[in-house]
C-alpha positions, 0 to 999 in steps of 0.5 A: 313390603321389599320396595319399602326395605330396599328404598330405606337401604338406598336412602341408607346408603345415599346417606352416606354417601353424603355424609362421607363427601360432607366429610371429605369436603369439611377436612379438604377445606381445614387442609387447605386452610392449615396449607395458608397458614404454614405457607405464612409461617414459611414464607416470614421464615425465607424474608428472614433467611434473606435478610439475614444473608442481604445483612452479611453480605452488605454487611461484609461489602461496606463495613469490613473493608471500612472498618478492617482499616480503619480498627489496623491504622487506629491500633497500629495492627497490620491490615490483616489483624484489622481483617481478621477482628472484623470478620469475626463479628459478622460471623457473629451476626450472620451466625444469629441471623441464621440460628433465628431464621432456622428457629422460624422454619422450624416451627412451620408443622405440615397440617397438624390440624388435618391429620389430627381429625383424620385420626379421629374420623377414621378411628 
């Protein structure tokens, strides 16, 4: 009788350990999936930020000089006034691109489903 109860206790402990092990594996798989998903969001935000920087750089290099000089010549302004006008326009475009990149980064959440299920499982 003692052997039967110890065997059943041992079986219960083994079963409990197997359940904990399986739960841990499932949580780890969920965490991996969420990390992949969040990395994809961060990558998209990073790509948008890089595009914003590249657009601002090329805009500053090509458009700034040509547009500023063209504007100042067309309106008979001093050259500095043309440069200020073009600079303000480029600044507005840069702020808009930066705001889009910032919004993309704010959508990244660190493992929300994993944290939620861990809280549920250990309550």
